[in-house]
Wavefront OBJ file of the C-alpha trace (Angstrom):
o trace
v 26.113 30.615 15.502
v 24.246 28.734 18.213
v 26.013 25.369 18.031
v 29.214 23.828 16.793
v 29.969 20.288 15.716
v 32.103 18.129 17.979
v 34.937 15.992 16.636
v 34.101 13.361 13.993
v 34.184 10.728 16.725
v 31.212 12.429 18.341
v 28.999 12.584 15.230
v 27.750 9.522 13.405
v 25.332 8.846 10.615
v 23.186 6.283 8.847
v 21.008 6.628 5.778
v 17.807 4.541 5.724
v 14.485 4.759 3.910
v 13.237 7.122 2.664
v 16.725 8.642 2.509
v 18.192 5.356 1.260
v 16.932 6.159 -2.238
v 19.362 9.082 -2.501
v 22.406 8.837 -4.744
v 25.813 8.177 -3.216
v 26.953 11.764 -3.798
v 23.793 13.180 -2.205
v 24.114 11.005 0.883
v 27.825 11.797 1.168
v 27.041 15.515 1.075
v 24.600 15.134 3.973
v 27.120 13.146 6.004
v 29.922 15.605 5.311
v 27.732 18.533 6.309
v 26.741 16.998 9.614
v 30.355 16.131 10.454
v 31.708 19.546 9.536
v 28.969 21.934 10.622
v 25.708 20.566 12.146
v 24.968 24.162 13.045
v 21.955 25.821 14.632
v 21.247 29.192 13.035
v 18.593 31.903 13.346
v 16.784 33.351 10.340
v 16.886 33.162 6.570
v 19.047 36.232 5.945
v 21.835 36.200 3.331
v 20.582 32.927 1.838
v 19.799 32.148 -1.788
v 17.374 29.440 -2.861
v 18.994 26.100 -3.649
v 18.434 24.717 -7.113
v 17.006 21.257 -7.681
v 13.766 19.322 -7.379
v 11.933 19.232 -4.065
v 11.189 15.683 -2.972
v 7.622 14.507 -2.455
v 6.328 11.606 -0.420
v 6.076 10.784 3.289
v 7.569 13.395 5.587
v 10.898 12.581 7.129
v 10.760 11.931 10.859
v 12.694 14.694 12.598
v 13.508 14.793 16.305
v 15.770 17.051 18.339
v 16.764 15.262 21.541
v 19.157 15.882 24.422
v 22.343 13.794 24.530
v 23.313 13.127 28.140
v 27.065 12.552 28.257
v 27.041 12.665 32.048
v 25.643 9.121 32.005
v 28.548 6.677 31.720
v 27.193 3.109 31.851
v 30.353 1.699 30.239
v 32.772 2.924 32.920
v 33.461 -0.519 34.411
v 33.082 -2.461 31.157
v 35.758 -3.683 28.758
v 35.857 -4.361 25.031
v 33.953 -7.401 23.782
v 36.170 -8.952 21.124
v 33.694 -11.682 20.150
v 30.915 -9.194 19.438
v 33.389 -6.578 18.138
v 32.261 -3.892 20.589
v 34.906 -1.269 21.353
v 34.667 1.159 24.270
v 36.468 4.357 23.322
v 37.487 7.121 25.747
v 36.168 10.528 24.706
v 36.550 13.980 26.237
v 33.211 15.615 27.051
v 32.926 18.946 28.852
v 36.363 18.586 30.427
v 36.031 15.011 31.634
v 36.694 11.619 30.076
v 33.836 9.209 29.463
v 33.429 6.110 27.313
v 31.634 5.760 23.999
v 30.522 2.365 22.665
v 31.038 1.423 19.020
v 30.166 -1.883 17.382
v 32.472 -2.788 14.496
v 30.672 -4.303 11.534
v 31.622 -7.803 10.459
v 32.592 -8.515 6.861
v 29.484 -8.174 4.720
v 27.295 -7.013 7.633
v 24.905 -4.183 6.803
v 24.418 -1.187 9.110
v 20.845 -2.348 9.788
v 22.038 -5.809 10.819
v 24.815 -4.270 12.912
v 22.337 -2.013 14.697
v 20.094 -4.984 15.506
v 23.079 -6.901 16.885
v 24.173 -3.879 18.906
v 20.687 -3.509 20.439
v 20.908 -7.080 21.731
v 24.346 -6.457 23.213
v 23.218 -3.242 24.904
v 20.235 -4.982 26.510
v 22.623 -5.880 29.354
v 23.449 -2.220 30.019
v 21.313 -0.367 32.558
v 20.353 3.255 31.999
v 18.573 5.689 34.331
v 14.853 6.244 33.918
v 14.106 8.425 30.909
v 17.325 7.576 29.076
v 17.657 5.340 26.024
v 20.152 4.454 23.334
v 20.189 6.057 19.904
v 22.285 4.817 17.000
v 24.209 6.220 14.072
v 26.820 5.049 11.619
v 30.475 5.293 12.521
v 32.395 6.261 9.388
v 36.062 6.073 8.466
v 37.517 9.085 10.290
v 40.282 9.321 7.688
v 37.648 10.317 5.121
v 34.251 11.002 6.756
v 32.876 12.407 3.484
v 32.766 8.905 2.013
v 30.307 6.183 2.894
v 32.911 3.871 4.321
v 30.753 2.737 7.238
v 32.856 0.786 9.696
v 30.486 0.400 12.624
v 27.552 1.619 14.696
v 27.918 4.177 17.485
v 25.603 4.392 20.487
v 24.367 7.712 21.891
v 22.581 8.131 25.212
v 19.440 10.167 24.552
v 17.584 11.731 27.460
v 13.919 12.575 27.778
v 11.281 13.114 25.137
v 12.174 14.908 21.896
v 11.967 18.676 22.264
v 11.061 19.065 18.596
v 9.266 16.597 16.332
v 8.221 16.592 12.685
v 4.755 17.927 13.554
v 6.427 21.026 15.042
v 7.904 21.937 11.647
v 5.853 24.611 9.893
v 8.132 24.943 6.898
v 11.535 23.944 5.565
v 13.606 25.831 3.027
v 16.846 24.913 1.316
v 19.305 27.703 0.630
v 22.985 28.512 0.350
v 24.990 30.428 2.915
v 28.763 30.952 2.681
v 28.943 28.359 -0.134
v 27.287 25.705 2.036
v 23.780 24.389 1.358
v 21.525 24.663 4.364
v 18.070 23.450 5.379
v 16.374 26.066 7.542
v 13.428 24.686 9.493
v 10.752 27.022 10.848
v 9.191 25.809 14.096
v 5.719 26.467 15.398
v 5.367 29.114 18.093
v 4.931 26.598 20.911
v 7.858 24.409 19.845
v 10.075 27.482 19.349
v 9.555 28.378 23.006
v 10.286 24.792 24.091
v 13.418 24.751 21.952
v 14.646 28.059 23.362
v 14.090 26.849 26.936
v 15.879 23.564 26.245
v 18.893 25.174 24.591
v 19.169 27.684 27.431
v 19.114 24.878 29.995
v 21.357 22.523 27.958
v 24.089 25.035 27.007
v 27.554 23.494 26.471
v 25.983 20.073 26.114
v 25.062 18.070 23.047
v 21.787 17.824 21.163
v 21.085 14.980 18.738
v 19.596 15.731 15.332
v 17.689 12.533 14.564
v 16.212 11.885 11.113
v 14.163 8.738 10.512
v 15.314 7.290 13.873
v 19.010 7.743 13.048
v 21.366 10.120 14.858
v 22.961 12.104 12.061
v 24.963 14.429 14.264
v 25.117 15.775 17.792
v 26.258 19.422 17.899
v 27.203 21.200 21.091
v 24.763 23.956 22.057
v 26.802 27.110 22.592
v 23.991 29.422 23.746
v 20.207 29.706 23.935
v 18.673 29.589 20.450
v 15.799 31.982 19.888
v 13.628 32.859 16.921
v 12.138 29.452 16.128
v 14.475 28.628 13.239
v 16.822 25.646 13.136
v 19.311 25.337 10.312
v 21.339 22.257 9.372
v 24.290 22.984 7.081
v 24.728 20.058 4.716
v 27.706 20.622 2.452
v 27.842 21.516 -1.229
v 25.171 19.320 -2.859
v 22.089 21.366 -3.738
v 20.066 18.304 -4.754
v 20.524 16.696 -1.331
v 19.383 19.886 0.362
v 16.287 20.160 -1.812
v 15.482 16.508 -1.190
v 15.474 16.892 2.574
v 13.595 20.179 2.262
v 10.718 18.397 0.573
v 10.712 15.516 3.022
v 10.424 17.884 5.994
v 7.705 20.122 4.593
v 4.048 19.611 5.472
l 1 2 3 4 5 6 7 8 9 10 11 12 13 14 15 16 17 18 19 20 21 22 23 24 25 26 27 28 29 30 31 32 33 34 35 36 37 38 39 40 41 42 43 44 45 46 47 48 49 50 51 52 53 54 55 56 57 58 59 60 61 62 63 64 65 66 67 68 69 70 71 72 73 74 75 76 77 78 79 80 81 82 83 84 85 86 87 88 89 90 91 92 93 94 95 96 97 98 99 100 101 102 103 104 105 106 107 108 109 110 111 112 113 114 115 116 117 118 119 120 121 122 123 124 125 126 127 128 129 130 131 132 133 134 135 136 137 138 139 140 141 142 143 144 145 146 147 148 149 150 151 152 153 154 155 156 157 158 159 160 161 162 163 164 165 166 167 168 169 170 171 172 173 174 175 176 177 178 179 180 181 182 183 184 185 186 187 188 189 190 191 192 193 194 195 196 197 198 199 200 201 202 203 204 205 206 207 208 209 210 211 212 213 214 215 216 217 218 219 220 221 222 223 224 225 226 227 228 229 230 231 232 233 234 235 236 237 238 239 240 241 242 243 244 245 246 247 248
């Protein structure tokens, strides 16, 4: 296993078009899988094909991007009660840093909350090459449900290492009773991905789908072979849907 998921506080999610047309159970399965596993795996061995219809339509936008937790722009800042922004201490690689979460107001949608959060973060300076990414913060008491309570900010660093155009194929399958999307990368992107994971070991990588950070697993070792697998839970239909949206 090349990567493991951090605590639920470190992984957040949002479902937007085209994924917004999924059923509640399908979206919940994707969220649960990212929280629990978000794994990077090599190969297709010991996997059975998932049952269900493969989605058609525009390809989902996939990006794999470094998360730079060494950048701590919130160190000297305090909570903003009026804007409902909470700065939470989190342990990353043996040291404490701060993570920013915007709490949604009553009736506020995740999209509206993200827009409000972007305005608030405009005051925060980041080093050259770094930018904010966003995902939903869910109820940590039951992260499998779509009880979205806020928006979490991630600090993404550099250009994406892998993009949708680097995906040669995607296949849904089942491994150890968990449905998994295994993505095959092109030869060039596989080498880039291996080099990045070797250099970024013990640090986080964001899996971004349609401009939303779904999860940010910790890279445990260099990942070779040009295959990336995202374990998604127990809903075959959700796996087949994403499979179709990632295929060429």
